[in-house]
MARTIVO-649399 format. One record per atom (N, C-alpha, C): residue in three letters; y, z, x; atom name; residue number from 1. Coordinates in nm, 4 decimals, padded with zeros to 6 digits. Example, Ala and Ser with C-alpha at 12.3 -4.5 7.8 and 13.67 -1.06 7.14 Angstrom:
BEGIN
+-----+----------+----------+----------+------+-----+
! res !        Y !        Z !        X ! atom !   n !
+-----+----------+----------+----------+------+-----+
! ALA ! -00.5690 !  00.7800 !  01.3190 !    N !   1 !
! ALA ! -00.4500 !  00.7800 !  01.2300 !   CA !   1 !
! ALA ! -00.3300 !  00.7800 !  01.3200 !    C !   1 !
! SER ! -00.2250 !  00.7080 !  01.2850 !    N !   2 !
! SER ! -00.1060 !  00.7140 !  01.3670 !   CA !   2 !
! SER !  00.0030 !  00.7870 !  01.2900 !    C !   2 !
+-----+----------+----------+----------+------+-----+
***
This chain:
BEGIN
+-----+----------+----------+----------+------+-----+
! res !        Y !        Z !        X ! atom !   n !
+-----+----------+----------+----------+------+-----+
! UNK ! -00.9557 !  01.6518 ! -06.3794 !    N !   1 !
! UNK ! -01.0389 !  01.6743 ! -06.4960 !   CA !   1 !
! UNK ! -01.0211 !  01.5612 ! -06.5967 !    C !   1 !
! UNK ! -00.8964 !  01.5186 ! -06.6154 !    N !   2 !
! UNK ! -00.8691 !  01.4118 ! -06.7117 !   CA !   2 !
! UNK ! -00.9318 !  01.2801 ! -06.6649 !    C !   2 !
! UNK ! -00.9282 !  01.2546 ! -06.5341 !    N !   3 !
! UNK ! -00.9871 !  01.1313 ! -06.4818 !   CA !   3 !
! UNK ! -01.1391 !  01.1315 ! -06.5015 !    C !   3 !
! UNK ! -01.2014 !  01.2485 ! -06.4881 !    N !   4 !
! UNK ! -01.3451 !  01.2585 ! -06.5122 !   CA !   4 !
! UNK ! -01.3771 !  01.2286 ! -06.6587 !    C !   4 !
! UNK ! -01.2927 !  01.2768 ! -06.7490 !    N !   5 !
! UNK ! -01.3122 !  01.2521 ! -06.8923 !   CA !   5 !
! UNK ! -01.2990 !  01.1030 ! -06.9227 !    C !   5 !
! UNK ! -01.2030 !  01.0368 ! -06.8585 !    N !   6 !
! UNK ! -01.1835 !  00.8933 ! -06.8787 !   CA !   6 !
! UNK ! -01.3053 !  00.8162 ! -06.8282 !    C !   6 !
! UNK ! -01.3546 !  00.8528 ! -06.7090 !    N !   7 !
! UNK ! -01.4733 !  00.7865 ! -06.6533 !   CA !   7 !
! UNK ! -01.5957 !  00.8099 ! -06.7410 !    C !   7 !
! UNK ! -01.6114 !  00.9334 ! -06.7897 !    N !   8 !
! UNK ! -01.7248 !  00.9649 ! -06.8768 !   CA !   8 !
! UNK ! -01.7196 !  00.8806 ! -07.0037 !    C !   8 !
! UNK ! -01.6034 !  00.8730 ! -07.0635 !    N !   9 !
! UNK ! -01.5879 !  00.7965 ! -07.1878 !   CA !   9 !
! UNK ! -01.6144 !  00.6483 ! -07.1631 !    C !   9 !
! UNK ! -01.5620 !  00.5950 ! -07.0532 !    N !  10 !
! UNK ! -01.5832 !  00.4534 ! -07.0218 !   CA !  10 !
! UNK ! -01.7307 !  00.4255 ! -06.9972 !    C !  10 !
! UNK ! -01.7977 !  00.5147 ! -06.9257 !    N !  11 !
! UNK ! -01.9408 !  00.4980 ! -06.8980 !   CA !  11 !
! UNK ! -02.0216 !  00.5061 ! -07.0269 !    C !  11 !
! UNK ! -01.9881 !  00.6032 ! -07.1101 !    N !  12 !
! UNK ! -02.0588 !  00.6196 ! -07.2371 !   CA !  12 !
! UNK ! -02.0428 !  00.4949 ! -07.3239 !    C !  12 !
! UNK ! -01.9218 !  00.4416 ! -07.3311 !    N !  13 !
! UNK ! -01.8969 !  00.3212 ! -07.4114 !   CA !  13 !
! UNK ! -01.9715 !  00.2010 ! -07.3538 !    C !  13 !
! UNK ! -01.9728 !  00.1904 ! -07.2220 !    N !  14 !
! UNK ! -02.0444 !  00.0795 ! -07.1575 !   CA !  14 !
! UNK ! -02.1935 !  00.0870 ! -07.1887 !    C !  14 !
! UNK ! -02.2514 !  00.2037 ! -07.1673 !    N !  15 !
! UNK ! -02.3949 !  00.2206 ! -07.1916 !   CA !  15 !
! UNK ! -02.4290 !  00.2008 ! -07.3387 !    C !  15 !
! UNK ! -02.3421 !  00.2452 ! -07.4260 !    N !  16 !
! UNK ! -02.3657 !  00.2271 ! -07.5693 !   CA !  16 !
! UNK ! -02.3729 !  00.0778 ! -07.6019 !    C !  16 !
! UNK ! -02.2846 ! -00.0010 ! -07.5424 !    N !  17 !
! UNK ! -02.2862 ! -00.1451 ! -07.5646 !   CA !  17 !
! UNK ! -02.4069 ! -00.2126 ! -07.5026 !    C !  17 !
! UNK ! -02.4468 ! -00.1675 ! -07.3859 !    N !  18 !
! UNK ! -02.5611 ! -00.2271 ! -07.3153 !   CA !  18 !
! UNK ! -02.6936 ! -00.1874 ! -07.3793 !    C !  18 !
! UNK ! -02.7016 ! -00.0670 ! -07.4261 !    N !  19 !
! UNK ! -02.8279 ! -00.0144 ! -07.4782 !   CA !  19 !
! UNK ! -02.8658 ! -00.0753 ! -07.6129 !    C !  19 !
! UNK ! -02.7692 ! -00.1170 ! -07.6908 !    N !  20 !
! UNK ! -02.7968 ! -00.1764 ! -07.8224 !   CA !  20 !
! UNK ! -02.8918 ! -00.0895 ! -07.9059 !    C !  20 !
! UNK ! -02.8688 !  00.0382 ! -07.9085 !    N !  21 !
! UNK ! -02.9488 !  00.1283 ! -07.9899 !   CA !  21 !
! UNK ! -03.0795 !  00.1735 ! -07.9256 !    C !  21 !
! UNK ! -03.1093 !  00.1272 ! -07.8049 !    N !  22 !
! UNK ! -03.2335 !  00.1679 ! -07.7372 !   CA !  22 !
! UNK ! -03.2148 !  00.3071 ! -07.6784 !    C !  22 !
! UNK ! -03.3260 !  00.3759 ! -07.6616 !    N !  23 !
! UNK ! -03.3171 !  00.5112 ! -07.6072 !   CA !  23 !
! UNK ! -03.3499 !  00.5181 ! -07.4579 !    C !  23 !
! UNK ! -03.4020 !  00.4115 ! -07.4019 !    N !  24 !
! UNK ! -03.4321 !  00.4107 ! -07.2579 !   CA !  24 !
! UNK ! -03.3439 !  00.3067 ! -07.1884 !    C !  24 !
! UNK ! -03.3155 !  00.3339 ! -07.0648 !    N !  25 !
! UNK ! -03.2321 !  00.2426 ! -06.9861 !   CA !  25 !
! UNK ! -03.3137 !  00.1170 ! -06.9541 !    C !  25 !
! UNK ! -03.2558 ! -00.0030 ! -06.9756 !    N !  26 !
! UNK ! -03.3298 ! -00.1276 ! -06.9523 !   CA !  26 !
! UNK ! -03.3350 ! -00.1649 ! -06.8036 !    C !  26 !
! UNK ! -03.4030 ! -00.0817 ! -06.7257 !    N !  27 !
! UNK ! -03.4072 ! -00.1049 ! -06.5808 !   CA !  27 !
! UNK ! -03.4750 ! -00.2365 ! -06.5457 !    C !  27 !
! UNK ! -03.5760 ! -00.2775 ! -06.6218 !    N !  28 !
! UNK ! -03.6453 ! -00.4025 ! -06.5932 !   CA !  28 !
! UNK ! -03.5481 ! -00.5202 ! -06.6051 !    C !  28 !
! UNK ! -03.4685 ! -00.5187 ! -06.7103 !    N !  29 !
! UNK ! -03.3694 ! -00.6246 ! -06.7313 !   CA !  29 !
! UNK ! -03.2646 ! -00.6212 ! -06.6211 !    C !  29 !
! UNK ! -03.2192 ! -00.5019 ! -06.5870 !    N !  30 !
! UNK ! -03.1174 ! -00.4897 ! -06.4835 !   CA !  30 !
! UNK ! -03.1713 ! -00.5339 ! -06.3479 !    C !  30 !
! UNK ! -03.2964 ! -00.4989 ! -06.3181 !    N !  31 !
! UNK ! -03.3562 ! -00.5413 ! -06.1912 !   CA !  31 !
! UNK ! -03.3707 ! -00.6931 ! -06.1855 !    C !  31 !
! UNK ! -03.4077 ! -00.7526 ! -06.2985 !    N !  32 !
! UNK ! -03.4199 ! -00.8991 ! -06.3034 !   CA !  32 !
! UNK ! -03.2833 ! -00.9642 ! -06.2815 !    C !  32 !
! UNK ! -03.1810 ! -00.9089 ! -06.3438 !    N !  33 !
! UNK ! -03.0461 ! -00.9629 ! -06.3253 !   CA !  33 !
! UNK ! -03.0002 ! -00.9444 ! -06.1816 !    C !  33 !
! UNK ! -03.0311 ! -00.8293 ! -06.1248 !    N !  34 !
! UNK ! -02.9960 ! -00.8014 ! -05.9856 !   CA !  34 !
! UNK ! -03.0633 ! -00.9029 ! -05.8928 !    C !  34 !
! UNK ! -03.1917 ! -00.9301 ! -05.9168 !    N !  35 !
! UNK ! -03.2646 ! -01.0269 ! -05.8349 !   CA !  35 !
! UNK ! -03.2043 ! -01.1664 ! -05.8504 !    C !  35 !
! UNK ! -03.1692 ! -01.2039 ! -05.9732 !    N !  36 !
! UNK ! -03.1100 ! -01.3355 ! -05.9986 !   CA !  36 !
! UNK ! -02.9751 ! -01.3477 ! -05.9285 !    C !  36 !
! UNK ! -02.8933 ! -01.2448 ! -05.9396 !    N !  37 !
! UNK ! -02.7617 ! -01.2480 ! -05.8761 !   CA !  37 !
! UNK ! -02.7727 ! -01.2462 ! -05.7237 !    C !  37 !
! UNK ! -02.8696 ! -01.1725 ! -05.6714 !    N !  38 !
! UNK ! -02.8912 ! -01.1699 ! -05.5266 !   CA !  38 !
! UNK ! -02.9332 ! -01.3075 ! -05.4762 !    C !  38 !
! UNK ! -03.0231 ! -01.3730 ! -05.5484 !    N !  39 !
! UNK ! -03.0665 ! -01.5078 ! -05.5098 !   CA !  39 !
! UNK ! -02.9491 ! -01.6053 ! -05.5143 !    C !  39 !
! UNK ! -02.8668 ! -01.5925 ! -05.6169 !    N !  40 !
! UNK ! -02.7502 ! -01.6797 ! -05.6291 !   CA !  40 !
! UNK ! -02.6535 ! -01.6548 ! -05.5140 !    C !  40 !
! UNK ! -02.6316 ! -01.5275 ! -05.4797 !    N !  41 !
! UNK ! -02.5429 ! -01.4938 ! -05.3679 !   CA !  41 !
! UNK ! -02.5957 ! -01.5507 ! -05.2379 !    C !  41 !
! UNK ! -02.7269 ! -01.5396 ! -05.2171 !    N !  42 !
! UNK ! -02.7864 ! -01.5936 ! -05.0948 !   CA !  42 !
! UNK ! -02.7717 ! -01.7452 ! -05.0873 !    C !  42 !
! UNK ! -02.7910 ! -01.8136 ! -05.2000 !    N !  43 !
! UNK ! -02.7754 ! -01.9594 ! -05.2031 !   CA !  43 !
! UNK ! -02.6309 ! -01.9976 ! -05.1745 !    C !  43 !
! UNK ! -02.5372 ! -01.9248 ! -05.2343 !    N !  44 !
! UNK ! -02.3961 ! -01.9527 ! -05.2089 !   CA !  44 !
! UNK ! -02.3589 ! -01.9248 ! -05.0633 !    C !  44 !
! UNK ! -02.4180 ! -01.8206 ! -05.0071 !    N !  45 !
! UNK ! -02.3908 ! -01.7886 ! -04.8667 !   CA !  45 !
! UNK ! -02.4426 ! -01.8994 ! -04.7752 !    C !  45 !
! UNK ! -02.5603 ! -01.9522 ! -04.8046 !    N !  46 !
! UNK ! -02.6143 ! -02.0631 ! -04.7247 !   CA !  46 !
! UNK ! -02.5243 ! -02.1859 ! -04.7355 !    C !  46 !
! UNK ! -02.4753 ! -02.2127 ! -04.8561 !    N !  47 !
! UNK ! -02.3845 ! -02.3269 ! -04.8759 !   CA !  47 !
! UNK ! -02.2547 ! -02.3048 ! -04.7997 !    C !  47 !
! UNK ! -02.2050 ! -02.1826 ! -04.8008 !    N !  48 !
! UNK ! -02.0833 ! -02.1483 ! -04.7273 !   CA !  48 !
! UNK ! -02.1021 ! -02.1742 ! -04.5777 !    C !  48 !
! UNK ! -02.2154 ! -02.1315 ! -04.5249 !    N !  49 !
! UNK ! -02.2427 ! -02.1514 ! -04.3827 !   CA !  49 !
! UNK ! -02.2482 ! -02.3009 ! -04.3497 !    C !  49 !
! UNK ! -02.3135 ! -02.3800 ! -04.4365 !    N !  50 !
! UNK ! -02.3225 ! -02.5243 ! -04.4149 !   CA !  50 !
! UNK ! -02.1839 ! -02.5884 ! -04.4197 !    C !  50 !
! UNK ! -02.1024 ! -02.5490 ! -04.5166 !    N !  51 !
! UNK ! -01.9674 ! -02.6041 ! -04.5273 !   CA !  51 !
! UNK ! -01.8810 ! -02.5635 ! -04.4085 !    C !  51 !
! UNK ! -01.8987 ! -02.4422 ! -04.3634 !    N !  52 !
! UNK ! -01.8238 ! -02.3941 ! -04.2474 !   CA !  52 !
! UNK ! -01.8573 ! -02.4791 ! -04.1243 !    C !  52 !
! UNK ! -01.9838 ! -02.5146 ! -04.1079 !    N !  53 !
! UNK ! -02.0271 ! -02.6002 ! -03.9973 !   CA !  53 !
! UNK ! -01.9686 ! -02.7407 ! -04.0118 !    C !  53 !
! UNK ! -01.9670 ! -02.7930 ! -04.1355 !    N !  54 !
! UNK ! -01.9083 ! -02.9251 ! -04.1585 !   CA !  54 !
! UNK ! -01.7595 ! -02.9264 ! -04.1243 !    C !  54 !
! UNK ! -01.6895 ! -02.8210 ! -04.1601 !    N !  55 !
! UNK ! -01.5471 ! -02.8108 ! -04.1285 !   CA !  55 !
! UNK ! -01.5273 ! -02.8061 ! -03.9773 !    C !  55 !
! UNK ! -01.6120 ! -02.7319 ! -03.9083 !    N !  56 !
! UNK ! -01.6024 ! -02.7238 ! -03.7620 !   CA !  56 !
! UNK ! -01.6229 ! -02.8617 ! -03.6998 !    C !  56 !
! UNK ! -01.7218 ! -02.9355 ! -03.7485 !    N !  57 !
! UNK ! -01.7483 ! -03.0699 ! -03.6969 !   CA !  57 !
! UNK ! -01.6327 ! -03.1646 ! -03.7278 !    C !  57 !
! UNK ! -01.5789 ! -03.1573 ! -03.8487 !    N !  58 !
! UNK ! -01.4660 ! -03.2428 ! -03.8867 !   CA !  58 !
! UNK ! -01.3438 ! -03.2123 ! -03.8007 !    C !  58 !
! UNK ! -01.3220 ! -03.0856 ! -03.7718 !    N !  59 !
! UNK ! -01.2096 ! -03.0464 ! -03.6863 !   CA !  59 !
! UNK ! -01.2290 ! -03.1005 ! -03.5446 !    C !  59 !
! UNK ! -01.3496 ! -03.0975 ! -03.4958 !    N !  60 !
! UNK ! -01.3782 ! -03.1515 ! -03.3622 !   CA !  60 !
! UNK ! -01.3533 ! -03.3023 ! -03.3595 !    C !  60 !
! UNK ! -01.3947 ! -03.3721 ! -03.4653 !    N !  61 !
! UNK ! -01.3720 ! -03.5165 ! -03.4750 !   CA !  61 !
! UNK ! -01.2219 ! -03.5450 ! -03.4803 !    C !  61 !
! UNK ! -01.1493 ! -03.4669 ! -03.5602 !    N !  62 !
! UNK ! -01.0042 ! -03.4852 ! -03.5706 !   CA !  62 !
! UNK ! -00.9375 ! -03.4684 ! -03.4344 !    C !  62 !
! UNK ! -00.9766 ! -03.3671 ! -03.3607 !    N !  63 !
! UNK ! -00.9191 ! -03.3444 ! -03.2284 !   CA !  63 !
! UNK ! -00.9501 ! -03.4599 ! -03.1352 !    C !  63 !
! UNK ! -01.0719 ! -03.5122 ! -03.1423 !    N !  64 !
! UNK ! -01.1103 ! -03.6247 ! -03.0571 !   CA !  64 !
! UNK ! -01.0301 ! -03.7494 ! -03.0913 !    C !  64 !
! UNK ! -01.0115 ! -03.7767 ! -03.2195 !    N !  65 !
! UNK ! -00.9341 ! -03.8935 ! -03.2622 !   CA !  65 !
! UNK ! -00.7905 ! -03.8809 ! -03.2137 !    C !  65 !
! UNK ! -00.7292 ! -03.7652 ! -03.2332 !    N !  66 !
! UNK ! -00.5923 ! -03.7466 ! -03.1872 !   CA !  66 !
! UNK ! -00.5826 ! -03.7602 ! -03.0352 !    C !  66 !
! UNK ! -00.6810 ! -03.7120 ! -02.9655 !    N !  67 !
! UNK ! -00.6808 ! -03.7239 ! -02.8199 !   CA !  67 !
! UNK ! -00.6874 ! -03.8707 ! -02.7774 !    C !  67 !
! UNK ! -00.7744 ! -03.9465 ! -02.8422 !    N !  68 !
! UNK ! -00.7873 ! -04.0897 ! -02.8113 !   CA !  68 !
! UNK ! -00.6576 ! -04.1627 ! -02.8446 !    C !  68 !
! UNK ! -00.6010 ! -04.1360 ! -02.9614 !    N !  69 !
! UNK ! -00.4758 ! -04.2010 ! -03.0001 !   CA !  69 !
! UNK ! -00.3636 ! -04.1670 ! -02.9033 !    C !  69 !
! UNK ! -00.3562 ! -04.0435 ! -02.8610 !    N !  70 !
! UNK ! -00.2534 ! -04.0003 ! -02.7673 !   CA !  70 !
! UNK ! -00.2711 ! -04.0719 ! -02.6339 !    C !  70 !
! UNK ! -00.3955 ! -04.0832 ! -02.5904 !    N !  71 !
! UNK ! -00.4245 ! -04.1508 ! -02.4646 !   CA !  71 !
! UNK ! -00.3873 ! -04.2987 ! -02.4732 !    C !  71 !
! UNK ! -00.4233 ! -04.3657 ! -02.5832 !    N !  72 !
! UNK ! -00.3887 ! -04.5062 ! -02.6010 !   CA !  72 !
! UNK ! -00.2378 ! -04.5249 ! -02.6064 !    C !  72 !
! UNK ! -00.1691 ! -04.4341 ! -02.6714 !    N !  73 !
! UNK ! -00.0239 ! -04.4431 ! -02.6810 !   CA !  73 !
! UNK !  00.0392 ! -04.4324 ! -02.5431 !    C !  73 !
! UNK ! -00.0133 ! -04.3447 ! -02.4603 !    N !  74 !
! UNK !  00.0388 ! -04.3299 ! -02.3239 !   CA !  74 !
! UNK !  00.0131 ! -04.4549 ! -02.2414 !    C !  74 !
! UNK ! -00.1051 ! -04.5166 ! -02.2600 !    N !  75 !
! UNK ! -00.1402 ! -04.6352 ! -02.1823 !   CA !  75 !
! UNK ! -00.0550 ! -04.7559 ! -02.2206 !    C !  75 !
! UNK ! -00.0163 ! -04.7657 ! -02.3473 !    N !  76 !
! UNK !  00.0578 ! -04.8826 ! -02.3949 !   CA !  76 !
! UNK !  00.2084 ! -04.8602 ! -02.3992 !    C !  76 !
! UNK !  00.2540 ! -04.7427 ! -02.3714 !    N !  77 !
! UNK !  00.3972 ! -04.7138 ! -02.3734 !   CA !  77 !
! UNK !  00.4606 ! -04.7623 ! -02.2436 !    C !  77 !
! UNK !  00.5835 ! -04.8137 ! -02.2505 !    N !  78 !
! UNK !  00.6513 ! -04.8548 ! -02.1270 !   CA !  78 !
! UNK !  00.6716 ! -04.7345 ! -02.0357 !    C !  78 !
! UNK !  00.6672 ! -04.7612 ! -01.9079 !    N !  79 !
! UNK !  00.6750 ! -04.6511 ! -01.8093 !   CA !  79 !
! UNK !  00.8156 ! -04.6395 ! -01.7522 !    C !  79 !
! UNK !  00.9119 ! -04.6532 ! -01.8332 !    N !  80 !
! UNK !  01.0504 ! -04.6288 ! -01.7899 !   CA !  80 !
! UNK !  01.1058 ! -04.7408 ! -01.7067 !    C !  80 !
! UNK !  01.1780 ! -04.7070 ! -01.6053 !    N !  81 !
! UNK !  01.2508 ! -04.8048 ! -01.5208 !   CA !  81 !
! UNK !  01.1569 ! -04.8942 ! -01.4437 !    C !  81 !
! UNK !  01.0414 ! -04.8457 ! -01.4040 !    N !  82 !
! UNK !  00.9455 ! -04.9279 ! -01.3281 !   CA !  82 !
! UNK !  00.9025 ! -05.0494 ! -01.4076 !    C !  82 !
! UNK !  00.8742 ! -05.0339 ! -01.5372 !    N !  83 !
! UNK !  00.8316 ! -05.1456 ! -01.6198 !   CA !  83 !
! UNK !  00.9446 ! -05.2447 ! -01.6443 !    C !  83 !
! UNK !  01.0663 ! -05.1975 ! -01.6501 !    N !  84 !
! UNK !  01.1789 ! -05.2860 ! -01.6761 !   CA !  84 !
! UNK !  01.2083 ! -05.3759 ! -01.5558 !    C !  84 !
! UNK !  01.1787 ! -05.3293 ! -01.4371 !    N !  85 !
! UNK !  01.2040 ! -05.4071 ! -01.3161 !   CA !  85 !
! UNK !  01.1023 ! -05.5180 ! -01.2990 !    C !  85 !
! UNK !  00.9878 ! -05.5075 ! -01.3526 !    N !  86 !
! UNK !  00.8817 ! -05.6070 ! -01.3343 !   CA !  86 !
! UNK !  00.9062 ! -05.7290 ! -01.4090 !    C !  86 !
+-----+----------+----------+----------+------+-----+
***
Protein backbone atom coordinates (compact mmCIF):
# COMPACT_ATOMS: atom_id res chain seq x y z
CA UNK A 1 0.00 0.00 0.00
CA UNK A 2 2.82 2.39 0.88
CA UNK A 3 4.60 1.67 -2.41
CA UNK A 4 1.40 2.48 -4.31
CA UNK A 5 1.17 5.80 -2.44
CA UNK A 6 4.78 6.61 -3.35
CA UNK A 7 4.15 5.78 -7.03
CA UNK A 8 0.95 7.84 -7.04
CA UNK A 9 2.71 10.83 -5.51
CA UNK A 10 5.64 10.57 -7.93
CA UNK A 11 3.28 10.30 -10.91
CA UNK A 12 1.18 13.22 -9.70
CA UNK A 13 4.29 15.38 -9.24
CA UNK A 14 5.62 14.40 -12.67
CA UNK A 15 2.34 15.17 -14.42
CA UNK A 16 1.99 18.43 -12.53
CA UNK A 17 5.41 19.50 -13.83
CA UNK A 18 4.70 18.34 -17.38
CA UNK A 19 1.21 19.77 -17.59
CA UNK A 20 2.24 23.33 -16.68
CA UNK A 21 -1.29 24.16 -15.54
CA UNK A 22 -3.00 22.56 -18.57
CA UNK A 23 -6.04 20.40 -18.02
CA UNK A 24 -5.51 17.97 -20.91
CA UNK A 25 -2.64 15.59 -21.45
CA UNK A 26 -0.27 16.88 -24.19
CA UNK A 27 -0.45 13.71 -26.27
CA UNK A 28 0.43 15.54 -29.49
CA UNK A 29 3.67 16.80 -27.95
CA UNK A 30 4.45 13.41 -26.47
CA UNK A 31 3.78 11.65 -29.79
CA UNK A 32 6.06 14.11 -31.58
CA UNK A 33 8.80 13.49 -29.02
CA UNK A 34 8.26 9.74 -29.31
CA UNK A 35 8.60 9.95 -33.10
CA UNK A 36 11.75 12.09 -32.79
CA UNK A 37 13.33 9.71 -30.29
CA UNK A 38 12.37 6.68 -32.38
CA UNK A 39 13.99 8.22 -35.47
CA UNK A 40 17.10 9.02 -33.45
CA UNK A 41 17.22 5.45 -32.11
CA UNK A 42 16.88 4.05 -35.61
CA UNK A 43 19.68 6.29 -36.91
CA UNK A 44 21.92 5.26 -34.02
CA UNK A 45 21.09 1.61 -34.64
CA UNK A 46 22.08 1.95 -38.31
CA UNK A 47 25.35 3.60 -37.27
CA UNK A 48 25.96 0.80 -34.77
CA UNK A 49 25.45 -1.82 -37.47
CA UNK A 50 27.86 0.02 -39.81
CA UNK A 51 30.49 0.32 -37.07
CA UNK A 52 30.06 -3.33 -36.16
CA UNK A 53 30.77 -4.25 -39.80
CA UNK A 54 33.84 -1.99 -39.85
CA UNK A 55 35.16 -3.67 -36.71
CA UNK A 56 34.61 -7.09 -38.28
CA UNK A 57 36.53 -6.03 -41.40
CA UNK A 58 39.36 -4.51 -39.34
CA UNK A 59 39.62 -7.71 -37.31
CA UNK A 60 39.83 -9.75 -40.51
CA UNK A 61 42.59 -7.46 -41.81
CA UNK A 62 44.45 -7.74 -38.49
CA UNK A 63 44.29 -11.53 -38.64
CA UNK A 64 45.56 -11.53 -42.22
CA UNK A 65 48.48 -9.23 -41.37
CA UNK A 66 49.48 -11.37 -38.41
CA UNK A 67 49.23 -14.48 -40.55
CA UNK A 68 51.48 -12.96 -43.23
CA UNK A 69 54.00 -11.74 -40.65
CA UNK A 70 54.06 -15.16 -38.99
CA UNK A 71 54.59 -16.84 -42.34
CA UNK A 72 57.43 -14.45 -43.27
CA UNK A 73 59.04 -14.98 -39.88
CA UNK A 74 58.98 -18.74 -40.40
CA UNK A 75 60.47 -18.42 -43.89
CA UNK A 76 63.35 -16.19 -42.74
CA UNK A 77 64.10 -17.93 -39.45
CA UNK A 78 67.06 -20.33 -39.34
CA UNK A 79 66.00 -23.96 -39.51
CA UNK A 80 68.12 -25.25 -36.69
CA UNK A 81 71.06 -27.58 -37.25
CA UNK A 82 70.42 -28.01 -40.99
CA UNK A 83 71.07 -24.31 -41.67
CA UNK A 84 74.21 -24.28 -39.54
CA UNK A 85 75.77 -27.13 -41.53
CA UNK A 86 75.36 -25.35 -44.86
